[in-house]
C-alpha positions in Angstrom: -4.2 -20.0 12.5 -2.8 -19.0 9.2 -4.7 -20.4 6.5 -3.5 -20.5 2.8 -5.8 -20.0 0.0 -6.1 -22.2 -3.0 -6.8 -21.0 -6.5 -10.0 -20.1 -8.3 -12.7 -17.5 -8.1 -12.5 -15.0 -5.3 -16.5 -14.9 -4.9 -19.3 -17.2 -5.0 -22.5 -16.7 -6.7 -23.9 -14.7 -3.8 -20.8 -12.4 -3.7 -19.3 -13.8 -0.5 -15.7 -15.1 -0.1 -15.1 -18.8 -1.4 -12.2 -18.8 0.8 -10.3 -16.7 3.5 -6.6 -16.6 4.2 -3.5 -15.7 2.3 -1.1 -16.5 -0.2 2.2 -15.5 -1.9 0.9 -15.2 -5.1 -2.4 -14.0 -6.8 -4.5 -17.3 -6.5 -8.1 -16.0 -6.4 -9.5 -14.2 -9.3 -11.6 -11.0 -8.4 -14.3 -9.5 -10.6 -16.3 -6.5 -9.8 -19.4 -7.9 -11.4 -19.7 -10.7 -8.9 -19.8 -8.4 -5.8 -22.8 -9.3 -3.7 -23.9 -5.3 -3.9 -25.2 -2.9 -6.5 -22.8 -2.3 -9.0 -23.1 1.7 -7.9 -23.1 0.8 -4.4 -20.3 3.2 -2.7 -19.1 0.5 -0.6 -17.1 -0.9 -3.4 -13.7 0.3 -3.0 -10.5 -0.2 -5.6 -7.4 1.1 -5.5 -3.8 0.9 -6.8 -1.2 2.9 -4.5 2.6 2.9 -5.0 5.2 4.2 -2.4 8.7 4.7 -4.2 11.2 5.5 -1.4 14.9 6.5 -1.1 16.9 7.3 2.2 16.5 11.0 1.1 13.3 11.6 -0.7 10.0 9.7 -1.9 7.1 9.6 -4.0 3.6 8.0 -3.6 1.1 7.5 -6.3 -2.5 7.0 -6.0 -5.5 5.9 -8.5 -8.5 4.9 -6.5 -12.2 4.4 -7.3 -14.0 4.5 -4.1 -17.4 4.7 -5.1 -18.4 8.1 -4.2 -15.3 9.8 -5.2 -12.5 8.7 -7.6 -9.0 10.1 -7.0 -5.5 10.6 -8.9 -3.2 11.6 -6.3 0.6 12.3 -5.5 2.8 13.2 -2.7 6.4 14.2 -2.5 8.3 13.7 0.5 11.8 15.3 1.5 13.2 13.4 4.2 16.2 15.7 4.8 14.1 18.8 5.3 11.2 16.6 6.9 8.5 18.2 4.7 5.9 16.5 2.4 3.3 18.0 -0.3 0.0 16.4 -1.3 -1.8 17.0 -4.4 -4.6 15.5 -6.6 -7.5 15.7 -8.3 -10.9 14.2 -7.6 -13.3 12.6 -10.1 -17.0 12.8 -8.8 -18.8 9.4 -8.3 -17.1 6.9 -10.7 -19.0 3.8 -9.4 -16.8 1.7 -11.4 -16.5 3.8 -14.8 -12.8 3.8 -14.3 -12.4 0.4 -14.9 -9.6 -0.5 -12.4 -8.3 -3.9 -13.5 -9.3 -7.1 -11.6 -5.6 -8.3 -11.4 -2.4 -6.8 -10.2 -0.5 -8.3 -12.8 -2.4 -7.3 -16.2 -4.0 -4.3 -17.0 -2.9 -0.6 -17.6 -4.2 2.3 -15.9 -4.0 5.7 -17.7 -5.8 8.7 -16.5 -6.0 12.3 -17.2 -8.2 14.8 -15.3 -8.4 18.5 -14.5 -4.7 19.0 -15.9 -3.1 16.0 -14.0 -2.0 12.9 -15.6 -1.1 9.6 -14.2 -0.4 6.3 -15.3 0.3 2.8 -14.2 1.8 0.3 -17.0 3.0 -3.0 -17.1 6.0 -3.8 -19.2 8.2 -6.8 -19.7 9.9 -7.6 -16.5 8.2 -4.6 -14.4 5.9 -1.7 -14.2 6.5 2.1 -15.5 5.0 4.8 -13.6 4.4 8.3 -15.3 3.2 11.6 -13.6 2.8 15.1 -15.1 1.3 17.5 -12.7 2.3 21.4 -13.7 -0.1 22.5 -11.0 1.4 20.4 -8.2 2.3 22.4 -5.1 1.0 26.0 -6.3 2.5 25.6 -9.9 5.9 24.2 -8.7 5.3 21.1 -10.8 5.8 17.3 -10.7 6.5 15.2 -13.6 8.8 12.1 -14.7 8.8 8.5 -14.9 10.0 5.7 -12.9 10.7 2.0 -14.0 10.1 -0.6 -11.2 11.7 -4.1 -12.0 9.8 -7.1 -10.9 11.7 -10.4 -10.7 10.0 -13.3 -10.0 9.1 -13.2 -6.2 6.7 -13.8 -3.5 4.1 -11.1 -2.4 1.7 -10.7 0.5 -1.8 -11.9 -0.7 -4.7 -11.9 1.7 -8.7 -12.1 1.5 -10.3 -10.8 4.9 -14.0 -10.9 5.7 -16.0 -8.8 7.8 -17.9 -10.5 10.5 -20.8 -7.8 10.6 -21.6 -8.3 6.8 -21.1 -11.6 5.0 -21.1 -9.6 1.4 -18.1 -7.5 2.7 -14.7 -8.3 2.1 -11.0 -6.9 1.1 -8.9 -8.7 -1.2 -5.4 -7.1 -1.0 -1.9 -7.7 -2.5 1.2 -6.1 -1.0 4.4 -6.3 -3.7 7.5 -5.2 -2.1 11.1 -4.9 -2.8 10.7 -3.6 -6.4 14.0 -1.6 -7.4 13.1 1.6 -9.0 14.9 3.7 -11.6 13.9 7.0 -13.0 14.0 10.7 -12.7 11.3 12.9 -11.2 11.4 16.7 -11.6 9.9 18.8 -8.8 9.9 22.4 -8.3 12.7 22.8 -10.9 15.0 20.1 -9.5 15.5 16.6 -10.8 15.7 13.7 -8.4 17.1 10.5 -9.4 15.9 7.3 -8.2 18.7 4.7 -8.6 17.8 0.8 -8.1 20.6 0.4 -5.5 19.1 2.6 -3.1 15.2 3.0 -4.3 12.6 0.7 -3.7 8.9 0.5 -4.2 5.9 -1.1 -2.8 2.5 -1.6 -4.7 -0.7 -1.7 -2.5 -3.2 -3.4 -4.4 -6.7 -3.3 -3.0 -10.4 -4.5 -4.1 -13.2 -5.1 -1.8 -16.6 -4.1 -0.4 -16.3 -2.1 2.9 -18.1 -1.5 5.9 -18.7 1.7 6.8 -16.4 2.5 10.1 -12.9 1.3 9.8 -9.4 2.2 11.4 -6.4 0.3 10.0 -2.6 0.2 10.9 -0.3 -0.6 8.1 3.5 -1.0 8.1 5.8 -1.4 5.1 9.4 -1.2 4.3 11.6 -2.4 1.5 15.6 -2.1 0.8 18.6 -4.2 1.2 19.9 -6.3 4.3 22.7 -8.4 3.9 23.3 -7.1 0.5 19.9 -8.9 -0.5 16.4 -7.5 -1.0 14.4 -7.3 2.3 11.2 -6.0 2.9 8.0 -6.5 5.1 4.2 -5.9 5.3 2.6 -5.6 8.5 -1.0 -4.5 9.8 -4.1 -5.1 11.4 -7.4 -3.3 12.7 -10.4 -4.2 10.2 -12.2 -7.2 9.4 -12.1 -10.8 10.6 -8.2 -12.0 10.7 -9.1 -15.1 12.6 -7.8 -16.9 9.1 -4.8 -15.2 8.5 -3.0 -11.5 9.3 -1.2 -9.6 6.5 2.2 -9.8 8.7 5.0 -11.1 6.2 8.6 -10.6 5.7 10.5 -11.0 2.3 14.3 -11.6 1.8 16.0 -12.5 -1.5 12.4 -13.0 -3.1 11.0 -15.4 -0.5 8.2 -14.8 1.9 8.3 -15.4 5.6 5.0 -15.6 7.3 4.6 -14.0 10.6 1.9 -14.2 13.2 0.4 -11.5 15.4 1.8 -8.0 15.5 1.4 -4.9 17.9 2.0 -1.3 16.8 2.7 0.8 20.0 2.5 4.5 18.9 4.0 7.3 20.7 1.5 9.2 23.5 1.4 12.2 21.7 1.7 13.3 17.9 2.1 10.7 15.5 5.5 11.9 14.5 6.4 13.3 18.5 8.4 10.1 19.3 9.4 6.4 18.3 6.9 3.8 17.5 7.5 0.6 18.7 6.7 -3.2 17.3 5.9 -6.2 19.2 5.3 -9.8 17.8 3.5 -12.6 19.3 6.1 -15.1 18.3 9.2 -12.7 19.0 10.1 -12.6 15.2 9.6 -9.0 14.4 11.1 -6.7 17.1 11.5 -3.2 15.6 11.8 0.6 16.6 10.7 3.1 14.2 12.0 6.6 14.4 9.7 9.0 12.5 10.9 11.6 9.9 7.7 13.1 8.3 3.8 12.7 9.2 2.4 12.8 5.7 -1.1 13.7 7.1 -4.5 14.4 5.2 -7.9 14.9 6.5 -11.2 15.0 4.4 -14.9 15.5 5.4 -18.0 15.6 3.3 -21.4 14.9 5.1 -21.1 11.5 6.3 -17.8 10.5 4.5 -14.5 11.3 6.3 -11.1 10.2 6.4 -8.4 11.0 8.8 -5.0 9.8 7.6 -1.5 9.7 9.3 1.1 8.0 7.2 4.4 8.6 9.0 7.3 7.9 7.0 10.9 7.2 9.0 13.5 4.5 9.5 13.2 0.9 11.0 15.8 -0.6 13.1 15.7 -4.2 15.1 15.4 -7.7 14.3 13.4 -9.8 11.9 13.5 -13.8 12.2 13.0 -15.7 9.0 11.3 -19.5 8.8 14.4 -20.9 9.4 15.3 -19.1 12.3 17.8 -16.8 10.7 17.9 -13.6 12.6 18.2 -10.5 10.3 19.7 -7.4 11.8 17.9 -4.1 10.5 19.4 -0.9 10.7 17.6 2.7 9.4 15.6 0.9 6.8 13.4 3.6 5.4 9.6 2.7 5.4 6.6 3.9 6.8 3.9 3.3 9.3 0.3 4.6 9.4 -2.9 5.0 11.3 -6.2 5.6 9.0 -9.6 6.2 10.2 -12.3 6.0 7.5 -16.2 6.5 7.5 -17.0 5.8 4.1 
């Protein structure tokens, strides 16, 4: 069953989800003060993550307050060389003091810490992302800004509960298909992002999480038949009986999918193609890996093992009216992440 959400507050007076399900716009209002755990509980996780990709290179930017640790992060991917570099700085135990906005549509994020400056700002018709990290990649440096256009269009919105804890939930928005324009300087070379070939996705997440989780997530944005096309797919945590996060986007409109399965290669995450199948046959893709942007962190009982694999999707996607789109070499990513947090 795929249940659509109505509008109103996200949480009730006890900090439980008023309603679970999906939507194509930000219909429920999140407030950190309404969660059902203490304000400094490390189970509260909040983040904004952008991936801006072209066929040849890509940039990922993160601002996160994960309770026990805040993070300003960046990653540079060179798809021609099949390489990546991760960088960033940690902010110890912010517990909400980073004041991430309660909405994906208003509120700027502007931070500078330990020589690393990162800002996500709203402006008319879009967003502007700015980074200045002179010590990135052992002093090679990463800097510049990218404008993301955000025309009126649908997005993926989902409120997911956790069966083992009625105060735990994840409120997530994914905004795909944002054309990107700007220049990023890395290691003394300028890289231009042009809106004809560069597209971004925003992963906006707010919630109270359980300790042990593994998730699978995939996303891509680009042009198919000359029109903006993208998708969000994933599963692995929480009670998704009311809704999955699987959704296609074509020419600004969302098309809801049912259940999907990720078929990973038997060896390393980038050792061979991934395959994706759907319960209704509407999403059938092969994913050819280019580079595995992996990262691992462990500190006491807290750990994270991340494999975000960038590559190219090819296959078919079927819209709500039965139109079958042929997808060829669409740049995107698929990931497996295991957290104990």
